[in-house]
C-alpha positions as a Markdown table, in Angstrom:
| # | Residue | x | y | z |
|---|---|---|---|---|
| 1 | Met | -9.7 | -46.1 | 9.0 |
| 2 | Ser | -13.4 | -46.7 | 8.1 |
| 3 | Arg | -14.9 | -45.2 | 4.9 |
| 4 | Ala | -17.0 | -42.7 | 7.1 |
| 5 | Gln | -13.8 | -41.5 | 8.9 |
| 6 | Ala | -12.1 | -41.1 | 5.6 |
| 7 | Leu | -14.9 | -39.1 | 4.2 |
| 8 | Leu | -15.1 | -36.8 | 7.2 |
| 9 | Thr | -11.4 | -36.1 | 7.0 |
| 10 | Leu | -11.7 | -35.2 | 3.4 |
| 11 | Ile | -14.6 | -32.8 | 4.0 |
| 12 | Thr | -12.6 | -31.2 | 6.9 |
| 13 | Phe | -9.6 | -30.6 | 4.6 |
| 14 | Leu | -11.8 | -29.2 | 1.9 |
| 15 | Leu | -13.5 | -26.8 | 4.4 |
| 16 | Ile | -10.0 | -25.6 | 5.6 |
| 17 | Ala | -8.9 | -25.1 | 2.0 |
| 18 | Ile | -11.8 | -23.0 | 1.3 |
| 19 | Leu | -11.3 | -20.9 | 4.4 |
| 20 | Cys | -7.6 | -20.5 | 3.7 |
| 21 | Ser | -8.4 | -19.4 | 0.1 |
| 22 | Ala | -10.9 | -16.7 | 1.1 |
| 23 | Phe | -8.7 | -13.9 | -0.2 |
| 24 | Ser | -8.5 | -14.3 | -4.1 |
| 25 | Pro | -6.5 | -12.0 | -6.2 |
| 26 | Glu | -9.2 | -12.0 | -8.7 |
| 27 | Asn | -11.9 | -11.0 | -6.0 |
| 28 | Pro | -10.1 | -9.1 | -3.2 |
| 29 | Thr | -13.3 | -8.3 | -1.6 |
| 30 | Asp | -14.4 | -11.8 | -0.8 |
| 31 | Arg | -12.7 | -12.1 | 2.6 |
| 32 | Lys | -13.0 | -13.4 | 6.1 |
| 33 | Ile | -12.4 | -11.0 | 9.0 |
| 34 | Leu | -11.7 | -11.9 | 12.7 |
| 35 | Val | -12.9 | -9.3 | 15.1 |
| 36 | Leu | -11.5 | -9.4 | 18.6 |
| 37 | Leu | -13.4 | -7.6 | 21.3 |
| 38 | Asp | -12.9 | -6.5 | 24.9 |
| 39 | Asp | -16.6 | -6.9 | 25.6 |
| 40 | Leu | -19.4 | -8.3 | 23.4 |
| 41 | Ser | -21.3 | -5.1 | 24.1 |
| 42 | Ile | -18.9 | -3.4 | 21.6 |
| 43 | Lys | -20.6 | -5.5 | 18.9 |
| 44 | Ser | -23.8 | -3.6 | 19.5 |
| 45 | Ser | -22.3 | -0.1 | 20.5 |
| 46 | His | -20.3 | -0.3 | 17.2 |
| 47 | Ser | -22.9 | -2.1 | 15.1 |
| 48 | Leu | -23.2 | 0.5 | 12.3 |
| 49 | Tyr | -19.6 | 0.0 | 11.4 |
| 50 | Phe | -19.8 | -3.6 | 11.4 |
| 51 | Gln | -23.0 | -3.6 | 9.4 |
| 52 | Ser | -21.2 | -1.4 | 6.7 |
| 53 | Leu | -18.5 | -4.2 | 6.4 |
| 54 | Gln | -21.0 | -7.0 | 6.2 |
| 55 | Thr | -23.1 | -5.0 | 3.7 |
| 56 | Arg | -20.0 | -4.8 | 1.4 |
| 57 | Gly | -19.6 | -8.6 | 1.4 |
| 58 | Phe | -17.3 | -9.3 | 4.4 |
| 59 | Asp | -17.7 | -12.2 | 6.6 |
| 60 | Leu | -17.1 | -11.1 | 10.2 |
| 61 | Asp | -16.2 | -13.6 | 12.9 |
| 62 | Phe | -16.7 | -12.0 | 16.4 |
| 63 | Lys | -14.7 | -13.3 | 19.5 |
| 64 | Leu | -13.7 | -12.2 | 22.8 |
| 65 | Ala | -9.9 | -11.3 | 22.8 |
| 66 | Asp | -9.3 | -13.6 | 25.6 |
| 67 | Asp | -11.1 | -16.6 | 24.1 |
| 68 | Pro | -8.8 | -19.7 | 24.6 |
| 69 | Lys | -10.0 | -21.2 | 21.3 |
| 70 | Ile | -8.7 | -18.3 | 19.1 |
| 71 | Ala | -6.5 | -19.3 | 16.2 |
| 72 | Leu | -5.3 | -17.3 | 13.3 |
| 73 | Gln | -4.0 | -20.4 | 11.4 |
| 74 | Arg | -4.4 | -24.2 | 11.3 |
| 75 | Tyr | -2.2 | -26.8 | 9.6 |
| 76 | Gly | 0.1 | -23.9 | 8.6 |
| 77 | Gln | -2.6 | -22.1 | 6.7 |
| 78 | Tyr | -4.3 | -18.8 | 7.8 |
| 79 | Leu | -8.0 | -18.9 | 8.4 |
| 80 | Tyr | -8.7 | -15.2 | 8.2 |
| 81 | Asp | -7.5 | -12.5 | 5.6 |
| 82 | Ala | -7.8 | -9.6 | 8.0 |
| 83 | Leu | -8.0 | -8.9 | 11.8 |
| 84 | Ile | -9.9 | -6.1 | 13.6 |
| 85 | Leu | -8.5 | -5.5 | 17.0 |
| 86 | Phe | -11.2 | -3.6 | 19.1 |
| 87 | Ser | -9.8 | -4.6 | 22.5 |
| 88 | Pro | -7.5 | -1.8 | 23.7 |
| 89 | Thr | -7.4 | -3.0 | 27.3 |
| 90 | Ile | -6.4 | -6.6 | 26.8 |
| 91 | Asp | -3.1 | -7.6 | 28.4 |
| 92 | Ser | -3.0 | -11.1 | 27.0 |
| 93 | Leu | -4.8 | -12.5 | 23.9 |
| 94 | Gly | -6.3 | -16.0 | 24.2 |
| 95 | Gly | -5.3 | -19.2 | 22.3 |
| 96 | Ser | -2.0 | -18.9 | 20.6 |
| 97 | Leu | -2.3 | -15.3 | 19.8 |
| 98 | Asn | 0.4 | -12.8 | 20.9 |
| 99 | Ala | 2.1 | -9.6 | 19.5 |
| 100 | Ala | 4.4 | -11.8 | 17.5 |
| 101 | Ala | 1.6 | -13.9 | 16.0 |
| 102 | Ile | -0.3 | -10.8 | 15.1 |
| 103 | Leu | 2.9 | -9.2 | 13.4 |
| 104 | Asp | 3.5 | -12.5 | 11.5 |
| 105 | Phe | 0.0 | -12.3 | 10.3 |
| 106 | Val | 0.7 | -8.9 | 8.8 |
| 107 | Asp | 4.1 | -9.9 | 7.6 |
| 108 | Ser | 2.3 | -12.8 | 5.6 |
| 109 | Gly | 0.3 | -10.1 | 3.7 |
| 110 | His | -2.9 | -9.8 | 5.7 |
| 111 | Asp | -4.5 | -6.5 | 7.0 |
| 112 | Leu | -5.1 | -5.2 | 10.4 |
| 113 | Ile | -7.2 | -2.5 | 12.1 |
| 114 | Leu | -6.2 | -1.6 | 15.6 |
| 115 | Ala | -8.1 | 0.9 | 17.8 |
| 116 | Ala | -6.8 | 2.2 | 21.3 |
| 117 | Asp | -7.9 | 4.5 | 23.8 |
| 118 | Ala | -6.8 | 6.1 | 27.1 |
| 119 | Ser | -6.8 | 2.6 | 28.7 |
| 120 | Ala | -4.5 | 1.0 | 26.1 |
| 121 | Ser | -2.5 | -2.0 | 27.3 |
| 122 | Asp | 1.2 | -2.5 | 26.9 |
| 123 | Leu | 0.2 | -5.3 | 24.4 |
| 124 | Ile | -1.6 | -2.9 | 22.1 |
| 125 | Arg | 1.1 | -0.3 | 22.5 |
| 126 | Glu | 3.7 | -2.9 | 21.4 |
| 127 | Ile | 1.9 | -4.0 | 18.3 |
| 128 | Ala | 1.5 | -0.3 | 17.3 |
| 129 | Thr | 5.3 | 0.4 | 17.9 |
| 130 | Glu | 6.2 | -2.6 | 15.8 |
| 131 | Cys | 4.0 | -1.1 | 12.9 |
| 132 | Gly | 5.8 | 2.3 | 13.2 |
| 133 | Val | 3.5 | 4.2 | 15.5 |
| 134 | Asp | 4.4 | 5.3 | 18.9 |
| 135 | Phe | 1.7 | 6.2 | 21.3 |
| 136 | Asp | 2.5 | 8.8 | 24.1 |
| 137 | Glu | 4.5 | 7.2 | 26.8 |
| 138 | Asp | 2.4 | 8.8 | 29.5 |
| 139 | Gln | -0.5 | 6.3 | 29.9 |
| 140 | Thr | -2.6 | 8.9 | 31.4 |
| 141 | Ala | -2.4 | 11.3 | 28.5 |
| 142 | Met | -5.0 | 12.2 | 26.0 |
| 143 | Val | -5.2 | 14.6 | 23.2 |
| 144 | Ile | -6.5 | 18.0 | 24.3 |
| 145 | Asp | -7.2 | 20.9 | 22.1 |
| 146 | His | -8.6 | 24.2 | 23.5 |
| 147 | Thr | -9.2 | 25.6 | 19.9 |
| 148 | Ser | -10.4 | 22.8 | 17.7 |
| 149 | Phe | -12.7 | 20.9 | 20.1 |
| 150 | Ala | -16.3 | 19.9 | 19.6 |
| 151 | Val | -18.7 | 22.2 | 21.5 |
| 152 | Ser | -20.6 | 20.2 | 24.0 |
| 153 | Asp | -22.6 | 20.8 | 27.2 |
| 154 | Thr | -20.7 | 18.2 | 29.1 |
| 155 | Glu | -17.4 | 18.6 | 27.6 |
| 156 | Gly | -15.1 | 20.7 | 29.9 |
| 157 | Asp | -11.6 | 19.4 | 29.4 |
| 158 | His | -11.7 | 19.7 | 25.7 |
| 159 | Thr | -10.6 | 16.1 | 24.9 |
| 160 | Leu | -13.4 | 15.6 | 22.4 |
| 161 | Ile | -11.6 | 16.8 | 19.4 |
| 162 | Ala | -13.2 | 17.9 | 16.1 |
| 163 | Gly | -10.5 | 16.7 | 13.6 |
| 164 | Asp | -10.5 | 18.0 | 10.0 |
| 165 | Ser | -6.7 | 17.8 | 9.1 |
| 166 | Phe | -7.1 | 15.0 | 6.6 |
| 167 | Ile | -4.4 | 13.6 | 4.2 |
| 168 | Gln | -5.0 | 14.9 | 0.8 |
| 169 | Ser | -5.4 | 11.5 | -1.1 |
| 170 | Asp | -8.4 | 10.4 | -3.1 |
| 171 | Val | -7.1 | 6.9 | -3.1 |
| 172 | Ile | -7.2 | 6.6 | 0.7 |
| 173 | Leu | -10.2 | 8.7 | 1.6 |
| 174 | Gly | -12.1 | 8.6 | -1.6 |
| 175 | Arg | -13.0 | 11.2 | -4.2 |
| 176 | Glu | -15.9 | 12.7 | -2.2 |
| 177 | Lys | -14.8 | 15.4 | 0.3 |
| 178 | Ile | -15.4 | 14.7 | 3.9 |
| 179 | Lys | -17.5 | 17.9 | 4.8 |
| 180 | Ala | -17.9 | 17.3 | 8.5 |
| 181 | Pro | -15.1 | 17.1 | 11.1 |
| 182 | Val | -14.4 | 13.8 | 12.7 |
| 183 | Leu | -15.1 | 13.3 | 16.5 |
| 184 | Phe | -12.1 | 11.9 | 18.2 |
| 185 | Lys | -11.5 | 11.3 | 21.8 |
| 186 | Gly | -8.5 | 9.2 | 22.8 |
| 187 | Ile | -4.6 | 9.1 | 22.7 |
| 188 | Gly | -2.2 | 10.6 | 20.2 |
| 189 | His | 0.8 | 9.1 | 18.6 |
| 190 | Ser | 3.9 | 10.1 | 16.7 |
| 191 | Val | 5.3 | 8.6 | 13.5 |
| 192 | Asn | 8.9 | 8.4 | 12.5 |
| 193 | Pro | 9.3 | 10.9 | 9.6 |
| 194 | Ala | 12.1 | 8.7 | 8.1 |
| 195 | Asn | 9.7 | 5.8 | 7.8 |
| 196 | Ser | 7.9 | 6.3 | 4.4 |
| 197 | Leu | 5.6 | 3.4 | 5.1 |
| 198 | Val | 3.7 | 5.2 | 7.8 |
| 199 | Leu | 1.2 | 8.0 | 6.8 |
| 200 | Lys | -0.9 | 10.3 | 9.2 |
| 201 | Val | -4.4 | 10.1 | 7.8 |
| 202 | Leu | -5.9 | 12.3 | 10.4 |
| 203 | Ser | -3.7 | 14.8 | 12.4 |
| 204 | Ala | -4.4 | 17.0 | 15.3 |
| 205 | Ser | -4.5 | 20.9 | 14.9 |
| 206 | Pro | -1.5 | 23.1 | 15.7 |
| 207 | Ser | -3.0 | 24.0 | 19.0 |
| 208 | Ala | -3.4 | 20.4 | 20.4 |
| 209 | Tyr | -1.2 | 18.7 | 22.8 |
| 210 | Ser | -1.1 | 15.4 | 24.7 |
| 211 | Ala | -1.3 | 15.4 | 28.4 |
| 212 | Asn | -3.3 | 14.3 | 31.4 |
| 213 | Pro | -6.5 | 16.2 | 31.3 |
| 214 | Lys | -7.1 | 15.8 | 35.1 |
| 215 | Ser | -3.7 | 17.4 | 36.3 |
| 216 | Lys | -1.9 | 20.6 | 35.7 |
| 217 | Leu | 1.1 | 20.6 | 33.3 |
| 218 | Ser | 4.4 | 20.6 | 35.3 |
| 219 | Thr | 6.6 | 20.0 | 32.3 |
| 220 | Pro | 6.1 | 20.8 | 28.6 |
| 221 | Pro | 4.3 | 17.9 | 26.8 |
| 222 | Thr | 6.3 | 15.7 | 24.5 |
| 223 | Leu | 3.7 | 15.6 | 21.7 |
| 224 | Thr | 2.3 | 18.9 | 20.4 |
| 225 | Gly | 0.6 | 20.4 | 17.5 |
| 226 | Ser | 0.1 | 18.8 | 14.1 |
| 227 | Ala | 3.0 | 16.3 | 14.9 |
| 228 | Ile | 0.4 | 14.4 | 16.8 |
| 229 | Gly | -1.3 | 11.6 | 14.7 |
| 230 | Leu | -4.9 | 10.7 | 15.6 |
| 231 | Val | -5.2 | 8.1 | 12.9 |
| 232 | Ser | -2.5 | 6.6 | 10.8 |
| 233 | Val | -1.9 | 3.9 | 8.2 |
| 234 | Val | 0.8 | 1.7 | 7.2 |
| 235 | Gln | 1.2 | 0.0 | 3.7 |
| 236 | Ala | 3.9 | -2.6 | 4.1 |
| 237 | Arg | 6.3 | -3.6 | 1.4 |
| 238 | Asn | 4.3 | -6.7 | 0.8 |
| 239 | Asn | 1.2 | -4.5 | 0.4 |
| 240 | Ala | -0.4 | -5.5 | 3.7 |
| 241 | Arg | -2.4 | -2.6 | 5.1 |
| 242 | Val | -2.6 | -1.5 | 8.7 |
| 243 | Leu | -4.9 | 1.1 | 10.3 |
| 244 | Ile | -3.9 | 2.4 | 13.8 |
| 245 | Ser | -6.3 | 4.7 | 15.6 |
| 246 | Gly | -6.0 | 6.2 | 19.1 |
| 247 | Ser | -9.7 | 6.2 | 19.6 |
| 248 | Leu | -12.0 | 3.2 | 19.8 |
| 249 | Ser | -15.1 | 5.7 | 20.2 |
| 250 | Met | -14.5 | 7.1 | 16.8 |
| 251 | Phe | -16.1 | 3.8 | 15.4 |
| 252 | Ser | -19.0 | 3.9 | 17.7 |
| 253 | Asn | -22.7 | 4.5 | 16.9 |
| 254 | Arg | -22.8 | 7.5 | 19.2 |
| 255 | Phe | -20.1 | 9.2 | 17.4 |
| 256 | Phe | -21.6 | 8.3 | 14.0 |
| 257 | Arg | -24.9 | 9.9 | 14.9 |
| 258 | Ser | -23.7 | 12.8 | 17.0 |
| 259 | Gly | -24.3 | 16.4 | 15.7 |
| 260 | Leu | -21.2 | 18.4 | 15.7 |
| 261 | Gln | -20.2 | 22.2 | 16.0 |
| 262 | Lys | -16.6 | 23.0 | 16.0 |
| 263 | Ala | -15.4 | 25.6 | 18.4 |
| 264 | Gly | -15.1 | 29.0 | 16.6 |
| 265 | Ser | -17.4 | 27.9 | 13.8 |
| 266 | Thr | -21.0 | 29.0 | 13.3 |
| 267 | Ile | -21.7 | 25.8 | 11.2 |
| 268 | Asn | -23.7 | 23.1 | 13.1 |
| 269 | His | -23.4 | 19.8 | 11.4 |
| 270 | Glu | -26.3 | 17.4 | 11.9 |
| 271 | Arg | -23.9 | 14.4 | 11.8 |
| 272 | Ser | -20.3 | 14.1 | 12.4 |
| 273 | Gly | -17.9 | 13.0 | 9.5 |
| 274 | Asn | -17.1 | 9.8 | 11.4 |
| 275 | Glu | -19.1 | 7.3 | 9.4 |
| 276 | Gln | -18.0 | 8.6 | 6.1 |
| 277 | Phe | -14.4 | 8.9 | 7.4 |
| 278 | Val | -14.0 | 5.2 | 8.8 |
| 279 | Thr | -16.1 | 3.7 | 5.8 |
| 280 | Glu | -13.8 | 5.2 | 3.2 |
| 281 | Ile | -10.6 | 4.3 | 5.1 |
| 282 | Ser | -11.7 | 0.8 | 5.7 |
| 283 | Lys | -12.3 | 0.4 | 1.9 |
| 284 | Trp | -8.8 | 1.3 | 1.5 |
| 285 | Val | -7.4 | -1.0 | 4.2 |
| 286 | Phe | -9.3 | -4.0 | 3.0 |
| 287 | His | -8.1 | -3.4 | -0.6 |
| 288 | Glu | -11.5 | -2.2 | -2.0 |
| 289 | Arg | -9.7 | 0.8 | -3.4 |
| 290 | Gly | -6.1 | 1.2 | -4.6 |
| 291 | His | -5.4 | -2.5 | -5.3 |
| 292 | Leu | -3.6 | -2.9 | -8.5 |
| 293 | Lys | -2.8 | -5.7 | -10.8 |
| 294 | Ala | -0.7 | -5.9 | -14.0 |
| 295 | Val | -1.4 | -8.4 | -16.8 |
| 296 | Asn | -0.6 | -9.0 | -20.5 |
| 297 | Val | 3.0 | -7.9 | -20.2 |
| 298 | Arg | 4.3 | -8.0 | -23.8 |
| 299 | His | 7.4 | -6.9 | -25.9 |
| 300 | His | 8.3 | -7.6 | -29.4 |
| 301 | Lys | 10.1 | -5.8 | -32.3 |
| 302 | Val | 8.5 | -3.1 | -34.1 |
| 303 | Gly | 6.4 | -4.4 | -37.0 |
| 304 | Glu | 6.3 | -8.0 | -35.5 |
| 305 | Ala | 3.9 | -9.6 | -33.0 |
| 306 | Asp | 5.7 | -12.5 | -31.6 |
| 307 | Glu | 7.9 | -12.2 | -28.6 |
| 308 | Pro | 11.6 | -12.9 | -29.5 |
| 309 | Ser | 14.0 | -14.9 | -27.1 |
| 310 | Ile | 16.8 | -12.5 | -27.8 |
| 311 | Tyr | 17.3 | -8.9 | -29.2 |
| 312 | Arg | 20.1 | -7.5 | -31.2 |
| 313 | Ile | 21.7 | -4.1 | -30.4 |
| 314 | Asn | 20.0 | -1.2 | -32.0 |
| 315 | Asp | 16.7 | -3.1 | -32.6 |
| 316 | Asp | 13.5 | -1.1 | -32.4 |
| 317 | Leu | 11.1 | -2.7 | -29.9 |
| 318 | Glu | 7.7 | -2.1 | -28.3 |
| 319 | Tyr | 6.7 | -2.8 | -24.7 |
| 320 | Ser | 3.2 | -2.8 | -23.3 |
| 321 | Leu | 1.2 | -4.0 | -20.2 |
| 322 | Glu | -2.4 | -3.6 | -18.8 |
| 323 | Ile | -3.0 | -2.1 | -15.3 |
| 324 | Tyr | -6.3 | -2.5 | -13.5 |
| 325 | Glu | -7.7 | -1.3 | -10.1 |
| 326 | Trp | -10.2 | -3.2 | -8.0 |
| 327 | Ser | -13.3 | -1.0 | -7.4 |
| 328 | Gly | -14.9 | -3.2 | -4.8 |
| 329 | Thr | -17.0 | -5.2 | -7.2 |
| 330 | Ser | -14.9 | -5.5 | -10.4 |
| 331 | Trp | -11.5 | -4.6 | -12.1 |
| 332 | Glu | -11.5 | -1.1 | -13.6 |
| 333 | Pro | -8.9 | 0.4 | -16.0 |
| 334 | Tyr | -6.2 | 2.2 | -13.9 |
| 335 | Val | -5.4 | 5.6 | -15.5 |
| 336 | Ala | -2.1 | 7.5 | -14.6 |
| 337 | Asp | 0.6 | 9.4 | -16.3 |
| 338 | Asp | 3.6 | 8.3 | -14.3 |
| 339 | Val | 4.0 | 4.6 | -15.1 |
| 340 | Gln | 7.7 | 4.0 | -16.3 |
| 341 | Val | 9.6 | 1.0 | -17.7 |
| 342 | Gln | 13.4 | 0.6 | -17.4 |
| 343 | Phe | 15.6 | -1.4 | -19.8 |
| 344 | Tyr | 18.1 | -2.4 | -17.0 |
| 345 | Met | 21.4 | -4.0 | -16.8 |
| 346 | Met | 23.3 | -3.0 | -13.6 |
| 347 | Ser | 21.7 | 0.5 | -14.0 |
| 348 | Pro | 18.9 | 1.7 | -16.3 |
| 349 | Tyr | 20.1 | 2.2 | -19.9 |
| 350 | Val | 16.6 | 3.4 | -21.0 |
| 351 | Leu | 14.0 | 4.9 | -18.9 |
| 352 | Lys | 10.7 | 5.7 | -20.5 |
| 353 | Thr | 7.4 | 7.1 | -19.3 |
| 354 | Met | 4.7 | 5.0 | -20.9 |
| 355 | Ser | 1.7 | 6.4 | -22.8 |
| 356 | Thr | -1.8 | 5.2 | -22.0 |
| 357 | Asp | -5.1 | 4.7 | -23.9 |
| 358 | Gln | -7.1 | 5.6 | -20.9 |
| 359 | Lys | -8.5 | 2.0 | -21.0 |
| 360 | Gly | -5.7 | 0.4 | -18.8 |
| 361 | Val | -3.2 | -0.3 | -21.5 |
| 362 | Tyr | 0.3 | 1.3 | -21.3 |
| 363 | Tyr | 2.9 | 1.2 | -24.0 |
| 364 | Thr | 6.0 | 2.6 | -25.3 |
| 365 | Ser | 8.7 | 2.0 | -27.8 |
| 366 | Phe | 12.5 | 2.5 | -27.9 |
| 367 | Lys | 15.8 | 1.5 | -29.4 |
| 368 | Val | 17.8 | -1.3 | -27.8 |
| 369 | Pro | 21.1 | 0.4 | -26.6 |
| 370 | Asp | 24.3 | -0.4 | -28.4 |
| 371 | Val | 25.5 | -2.5 | -25.5 |
| 372 | Tyr | 25.2 | -6.3 | -25.4 |
| 373 | Gly | 24.6 | -8.4 | -22.3 |
| 374 | Val | 21.6 | -9.6 | -20.3 |
| 375 | Phe | 19.0 | -7.0 | -19.7 |
| 376 | Gln | 15.7 | -6.7 | -17.9 |
| 377 | Phe | 12.5 | -4.9 | -18.6 |
| 378 | Lys | 11.6 | -3.4 | -15.2 |
| 379 | Val | 8.5 | -1.7 | -14.0 |
| 380 | Glu | 8.7 | -0.5 | -10.4 |
| 381 | Tyr | 5.6 | 1.5 | -9.7 |
| 382 | Glu | 5.0 | 3.0 | -6.3 |
| 383 | Lys | 2.5 | 5.8 | -5.5 |
| 384 | Leu | 0.8 | 7.1 | -2.5 |
| 385 | Gly | -2.1 | 4.8 | -1.4 |
| 386 | Val | -1.9 | 2.2 | -4.2 |
| 387 | Thr | -0.3 | -1.3 | -4.0 |
| 388 | Ser | 3.2 | -1.4 | -5.5 |
| 389 | Leu | 3.9 | -3.1 | -8.7 |
| 390 | Ser | 7.2 | -4.8 | -9.3 |
| 391 | Leu | 7.6 | -6.5 | -12.6 |
| 392 | Ala | 11.0 | -7.8 | -14.2 |
| 393 | Lys | 11.6 | -10.0 | -17.3 |
| 394 | Gln | 15.0 | -10.9 | -18.4 |
| 395 | Ile | 16.0 | -10.8 | -22.0 |
| 396 | Pro | 19.5 | -11.2 | -23.6 |
| 397 | Val | 20.9 | -8.6 | -26.1 |
| 398 | Arg | 23.5 | -9.9 | -28.7 |
| 399 | Pro | 25.9 | -7.9 | -30.9 |
| 400 | Phe | 25.8 | -7.9 | -34.7 |
| 401 | Arg | 27.1 | -11.1 | -36.3 |
| 402 | His | 29.9 | -10.9 | -38.7 |
| 403 | Asn | 27.7 | -10.9 | -41.7 |
| 404 | Glu | 25.2 | -8.4 | -40.4 |
| 405 | Tyr | 27.6 | -5.4 | -40.6 |
| 406 | Glu | 27.4 | -3.1 | -43.6 |
| 407 | Arg | 29.9 | -3.9 | -46.3 |
| 408 | Phe | 31.2 | -0.4 | -46.3 |
| 409 | Ile | 30.7 | 2.0 | -43.4 |
| 410 | Thr | 30.3 | 5.6 | -44.5 |
| 411 | Ala | 32.0 | 6.9 | -41.4 |
| 412 | Ala | 35.0 | 4.9 | -42.5 |
| 413 | Phe | 35.6 | 6.5 | -46.0 |
| 414 | Pro | 38.4 | 8.6 | -44.9 |
| 415 | Tyr | 40.4 | 5.3 | -43.7 |
| 416 | Tyr | 39.5 | 3.6 | -46.9 |
| 417 | Gly | 40.8 | 6.5 | -48.8 |
| 418 | Ala | 44.1 | 6.6 | -46.8 |
| 419 | Ser | 44.7 | 2.9 | -47.3 |
| 420 | Phe | 44.0 | 3.0 | -51.0 |
| 421 | Ser | 46.1 | 6.2 | -51.5 |
| 422 | Met | 49.1 | 4.6 | -49.6 |
| 423 | Met | 49.0 | 1.5 | -51.8 |
| 424 | Gly | 48.8 | 3.6 | -54.9 |
| 425 | Gly | 51.8 | 5.7 | -53.7 |
| 426 | Phe | 53.8 | 2.6 | -52.8 |
| 427 | Phe | 53.2 | 1.3 | -56.2 |
| 428 | Leu | 54.3 | 4.5 | -58.0 |
| 429 | Phe | 57.4 | 4.7 | -55.8 |
| 430 | Ser | 58.4 | 1.2 | -56.6 |
| 431 | Leu | 58.0 | 1.8 | -60.4 |
| 432 | Val | 60.1 | 5.0 | -60.1 |
| 433 | Tyr | 62.7 | 3.2 | -57.9 |
| 434 | Leu | 63.0 | 0.2 | -60.1 |
| 435 | Tyr | 63.0 | 1.6 | -63.6 |
| 436 | His | 64.1 | 5.2 | -63.5 |
| 437 | Lys | 67.9 | 5.9 | -63.3 |
């Protein structure tokens, strides 16, 4: 191999390494996103949404969903940190992509935004189902609401929904309240109530139902009321995040800029809540909010600073750690009152809620139980909207050595007295028996 070829190979591997390491735990916002589209016209019709992502520092790579050169990974390393799937009608993805590849992408810890509509293909429905969201099996059905619809001169079938049933979570939707309803036109879905990983972020109103708007109902609809999900999210156990929407139009410039008056309301909003809603939820999906890290995990005996290799039963110890949340630009102290630590061996012998100094430091103290063996300090923190923390550190606990016990135990004084009284009585009995006739 010539020197030029060797140099070119080295540069190629360096570029791949840079792409593959785009997601850094120390800077979660510095990320590369693949955007797959049905048609390149979506890039302009949804430009406001894409611009908001680029403004926040994301690098978007736009491709047609059937592009034969599409690849999520190369040489066993992923080239992207997230995927936006704005191609609801695609039946077969290009390149090496398929439903299994996308699910493997999520299983490896990467994020996904999937938007469907009334023409959603079986491929899109399959991906959603594997993520815990089931779209209406009737492929002609749309969400209809004759009460909570958006007033429009051209809207006659009431499929343009004005949704305002948001999840109550500042972590997912931000602290600022979404004042205007969200315009939604598309298909509904259901989530398994037993699946704690899936959350409905935007639900339909109690008067909504899912059916074909162009035909009369012959049988009761299978999806009705607030059980219909319009937008749902999934936070996997590996902290990968998925957003599934039944409407691609919800992200469009037209819906962003549209004025809105909800049926039955006298309030006429100049703009819908779509832009604020999708921006805030995108911040959550792409870990700009609710992304935690724990550092400086420490434990030591009370009054000491060094971490021991072993504890003794009944030792007094202190345990502390620091927790920070990514704000989109920097790490900020995470403040909560429900962080707990367990001192665990087969089951928790000690469970303590930790105090905080409001600056990210959590601490507590407790006495080592009077049981020896191999214990663990465990912090298992799971809360709606934030990434889970799972920390464990093993430490052995020994009993007292033979020379560490008290010479005389107060609680044993009755036994001491009984022993000496018995010896004294035996001595007196011997004297009387031997020398008294």
